[in-house]
C-alpha positions as CSV (number, residue, x, y, z in Angstrom):
1,L,43.3,-11.5,-7.4
2,Y,42.6,-8.4,-8.9
3,I,40.4,-5.5,-7.8
4,W,39.7,-2.6,-9.6
5,N,38.2,0.8,-8.6
6,G,35.0,2.7,-10.4
7,T,37.7,4.6,-12.6
8,G,39.4,1.1,-13.6
9,E,42.2,1.6,-11.4
10,N,44.0,-1.6,-10.0
11,I,43.9,-1.2,-6.3
12,L,44.8,-4.7,-5.3
13,T,46.9,-7.7,-6.6
14,N,47.6,-10.8,-4.7
15,T,49.1,-14.0,-5.9
16,T,48.8,-17.5,-3.9
17,N,50.9,-20.5,-5.2
18,L,48.7,-23.5,-5.0
19,S,49.2,-27.3,-6.3
20,G,47.2,-30.2,-7.6
21,L,44.8,-30.5,-10.2
22,S,42.1,-28.5,-8.4
23,N,42.3,-25.9,-5.7
24,Q,41.0,-22.6,-4.3
25,T,42.1,-20.0,-2.1
26,S,40.6,-16.8,-0.6
27,W,41.7,-13.2,0.3
28,N,40.7,-10.6,2.7
29,Y,40.6,-7.0,1.6
30,T,39.5,-3.9,3.4
31,F,38.0,-1.2,1.2
32,A,38.8,2.5,2.0
33,N,35.7,4.2,0.2
34,D,32.0,3.3,-0.6
35,G,31.7,3.0,-4.4
36,N,31.6,0.3,-7.2
37,Y,34.4,-2.2,-7.8
38,T,35.2,-5.0,-10.1
39,W,37.1,-7.9,-9.3
40,N,38.3,-11.1,-11.2
41,C,40.9,-14.0,-11.0
42,L,43.9,-14.8,-13.2
43,G,45.0,-18.4,-12.9
44,Y,48.3,-20.0,-14.3
45,D,49.0,-23.8,-14.7
46,T,52.5,-25.2,-14.5
47,M,52.9,-24.9,-18.4
48,G,52.4,-21.2,-18.1
49,N,48.9,-21.1,-19.6
50,N,46.9,-18.4,-18.1
51,N,43.1,-17.4,-18.0
52,W,40.8,-15.2,-16.3
53,S,37.3,-16.4,-15.0
54,V,35.0,-17.5,-18.2
55,E,32.2,-15.2,-16.8
56,G,34.2,-12.1,-16.8
57,N,34.7,-9.7,-13.9
58,Y,32.4,-9.5,-11.2
59,T,30.9,-6.4,-9.8
60,I,30.5,-5.5,-6.1
61,I,29.2,-2.2,-4.5
62,L,30.2,-0.9,-1.1
63,D,27.6,1.0,0.6
64,R,27.7,1.8,4.3
65,I,25.2,4.6,3.9
66,V,21.9,4.0,5.8
67,P,18.8,4.7,3.9
68,I,16.6,7.6,4.7
69,I,13.1,6.9,5.9
70,W,10.2,9.3,6.0
71,L,6.6,8.7,7.6
72,V,4.4,10.2,5.0
73,S,1.0,9.7,6.6
74,P,-0.9,9.9,8.7
75,A,0.6,13.0,10.1
76,N,2.2,13.0,13.7
77,D,-0.2,13.2,16.3
78,S,-3.1,12.6,14.2
79,K,-6.6,12.2,15.7
80,I,-8.6,9.8,13.8
81,S,-12.2,8.3,14.0
82,N,-12.4,5.7,11.3
83,E,-10.8,2.3,12.8
84,T,-9.3,1.6,9.1
85,Q,-6.1,3.6,8.5
86,A,-3.8,3.8,5.6
87,F,-0.1,4.2,6.7
88,T,2.4,5.5,4.0
89,C,6.3,5.4,4.2
90,N,9.0,6.6,1.8
91,I,12.5,5.3,1.4
92,T,15.7,6.8,-0.2
93,N,19.1,5.3,-0.8
94,T,22.1,6.2,-3.0
95,V,22.6,2.8,-4.3
96,Q,19.3,0.6,-4.3
97,V,16.4,0.5,-1.6
98,A,15.5,-3.2,-0.6
99,N,12.1,-3.1,1.7
100,L,10.0,-1.2,4.3
101,T,8.5,-2.7,7.1
102,L,5.5,-1.0,9.1
103,Y,5.4,-1.4,12.8
104,I,2.7,-0.5,15.2
105,W,2.6,-0.4,18.7
106,N,-0.2,0.0,21.2
107,S,-0.1,2.4,24.4
108,S,1.6,-0.3,26.5
109,G,4.4,-0.9,23.9
110,T,3.3,-4.1,22.4
111,N,3.7,-4.5,18.9
112,I,0.2,-5.1,17.4
113,F,1.1,-5.1,13.7
114,T,4.0,-5.7,11.4
115,N,4.0,-6.0,7.4
116,A,7.1,-5.8,5.0
117,T,6.9,-4.8,1.6
118,D,9.7,-5.3,-1.0
119,L,10.7,-2.3,-3.0
120,L,13.2,-1.4,-5.9
121,G,14.7,1.7,-7.1
122,R,16.7,4.6,-5.3
123,S,13.6,6.2,-4.0
124,N,10.2,4.5,-3.3
125,Q,7.2,4.5,-1.1
126,T,4.5,2.1,-0.2
127,S,1.2,1.8,1.8
128,W,-0.5,-0.4,4.3
129,N,-4.2,-0.4,5.8
130,Y,-4.5,-1.7,9.2
131,T,-8.0,-1.9,11.1
132,F,-7.8,-1.0,14.7
133,A,-9.9,-3.1,17.3
134,E,-10.1,-0.6,20.1
135,D,-10.0,3.2,20.8
136,G,-6.7,4.4,22.2
137,N,-3.2,5.8,21.8
138,Y,-0.9,4.0,19.2
139,T,2.6,4.9,17.9
140,W,4.1,3.6,14.3
141,N,7.2,3.6,12.6
142,C,8.8,2.3,9.4
143,L,12.0,0.3,9.4
144,G,13.7,0.5,5.9
145,Y,16.6,-1.6,4.3
146,D,18.8,-1.2,1.3
147,A,20.3,-3.7,-0.9
148,A,23.4,-3.7,1.1
149,G,21.7,-4.5,4.3
150,N,22.0,-1.2,6.0
151,S,18.8,-0.3,7.9
152,N,17.0,2.8,9.4
153,W,14.1,3.9,11.2
154,S,12.4,7.5,10.5
155,M,14.9,10.2,11.6
156,L,12.0,12.0,13.4
157,G,11.3,8.8,15.7
158,N,7.8,7.2,16.1
159,Y,4.5,9.1,15.3
160,S,1.8,9.0,17.5
161,L,-1.9,8.4,16.5
162,T,-5.2,8.4,18.5
163,L,-8.2,6.3,17.6
164,D,-11.3,8.1,18.8
165,R,-14.9,7.0,18.1
166,V,-16.7,8.6,20.8
167,V,-18.9,11.5,19.7
168,P,-18.7,14.7,21.6
169,V,-21.4,15.6,24.2
170,V,-23.1,18.9,23.2
171,N,-25.4,20.8,25.4
172,L,-27.8,23.9,24.9
173,I,-27.4,26.5,27.6
174,N,-29.6,29.2,26.8
175,P,-32.3,30.3,25.7
176,A,-34.1,27.5,27.4
177,N,-36.2,25.3,25.3
178,N,-39.7,26.9,24.6
179,T,-38.4,30.1,25.3
180,L,-40.9,33.1,24.5
181,T,-39.3,36.4,23.9
182,Y,-40.1,40.2,23.0
183,N,-36.4,40.8,21.9
184,A,-35.3,40.7,18.4
185,T,-31.6,40.4,19.7
186,Q,-31.1,37.0,21.1
187,E,-27.9,35.3,22.8
188,F,-27.6,31.7,22.0
189,S,-24.9,29.6,24.3
190,C,-24.0,25.9,23.8
191,N,-21.3,23.6,25.6
192,I,-19.2,20.9,24.2
193,T,-17.1,18.1,26.2
194,D,-14.9,15.2,24.6
195,P,-12.5,13.0,26.3
196,I,-9.7,13.5,23.6
197,G,-10.1,17.0,22.7
198,I,-12.7,19.4,20.9
199,S,-12.7,21.2,17.7
200,N,-15.6,23.5,17.2
201,L,-19.2,24.3,17.5
202,T,-21.8,25.7,15.2
203,L,-24.9,27.2,15.9
204,Y,-28.0,26.6,13.4
205,V,-31.3,28.5,13.8
206,W,-34.2,27.1,11.6
207,Y,-37.7,28.6,10.6
208,L,-40.5,26.5,11.3
209,N,-40.3,25.0,7.7
210,G,-36.9,23.8,8.4
211,S,-34.9,26.3,6.1
212,V,-31.9,28.0,7.9
213,V,-32.1,31.3,9.2
214,Y,-28.8,31.6,10.6
215,S,-25.3,29.3,11.2
216,N,-22.1,30.3,12.9
217,T,-19.2,28.3,13.5
218,T,-16.5,28.9,16.4
219,N,-13.3,26.9,16.8
220,L,-12.7,25.9,20.1
221,S,-9.9,24.0,22.2
222,G,-9.5,21.7,25.4
223,R,-11.7,18.9,26.4
224,S,-14.6,21.1,27.5
225,N,-15.7,24.6,26.3
226,E,-18.5,26.7,25.6
227,T,-19.3,29.7,23.3
228,S,-22.1,32.4,22.5
229,W,-23.4,34.0,19.6
230,M,-25.7,37.0,19.1
231,Y,-28.5,37.1,16.4
232,T,-31.2,39.6,15.4
233,F,-34.4,38.5,14.1
234,D,-35.8,40.0,11.4
235,N,-39.1,38.7,11.7
236,Y,-41.8,37.3,14.3
237,G,-42.4,33.8,14.4
238,N,-41.5,30.3,15.6
239,Y,-37.9,29.0,15.3
240,S,-35.9,26.0,16.4
241,W,-32.2,25.9,17.0
242,N,-29.0,23.5,18.0
243,C,-25.6,23.2,18.1
244,L,-23.4,20.6,16.1
245,G,-20.2,19.8,17.7
246,Y,-17.0,18.3,16.5
247,D,-14.1,16.9,18.1
248,V,-10.2,16.7,17.0
249,A,-11.0,13.2,15.4
250,G,-13.8,14.4,13.2
251,N,-16.5,12.8,15.4
252,S,-19.7,15.1,15.5
253,D,-23.1,15.3,17.5
254,W,-26.0,17.6,18.2
255,N,-27.6,18.1,21.5
256,V,-28.6,15.1,23.0
257,D,-32.2,16.4,23.7
258,G,-32.7,17.6,20.2
259,N,-33.6,20.8,19.0
260,Y,-34.9,23.4,21.3
261,S,-38.0,25.9,20.3
262,F,-37.9,29.6,20.3
263,V,-40.7,32.0,19.8
264,Y,-40.3,35.8,18.9
265,T,-43.3,37.6,19.2
């Protein structure tokens, strides 16, 4: 047996005496370093004739470095409102990647989805689509293998994901519906509530013909919050107003009772 390293240096030679018309033998060798190696066997018969393998040298690669896995999307702690979600992972290895497997678990830790994709090259990525059946909290990760059989999860651990298809509840606080006022400057207040988390409220004021007089957005946080806006009317007349609220998952809704009327006279 002859083994050579990547520079062509012979690092092992081992001879075993054999007998008969056909025979075989094995050797164990422990490599000190990762890298590329070649090996072959030189055989002699009793008459002194010799030959190497007719197929030439064989190549082996020692790779003990685990691949690097990145969870590309969705971002950690994402809040989504669409039950169908694309998951993307990336794998990188110094020698050759083999595959990536997506794992998704529900809030009780039960694996609800597993899907493997074979890959090539030293760096690659792939995506999977999954449709969730229920709202709730989920975790996900990708397990990657290289061609040498080394495996690894994302170095950042599992990512979390919340599916929320429940729209926020928006209430108009003041002025009351059908308010009649002589003051040009009016305060408008709205409230928003959501079980997962709120994002913002936007005040809309319209003329009677439906054209927008005024709109203003305020970013909010928490699960319940309210905000106010001051607006000065330029003209007397009949107006309507409402608030549009968004939660952190992108769900939106208006006041459940519809637009309120407002008269400035």
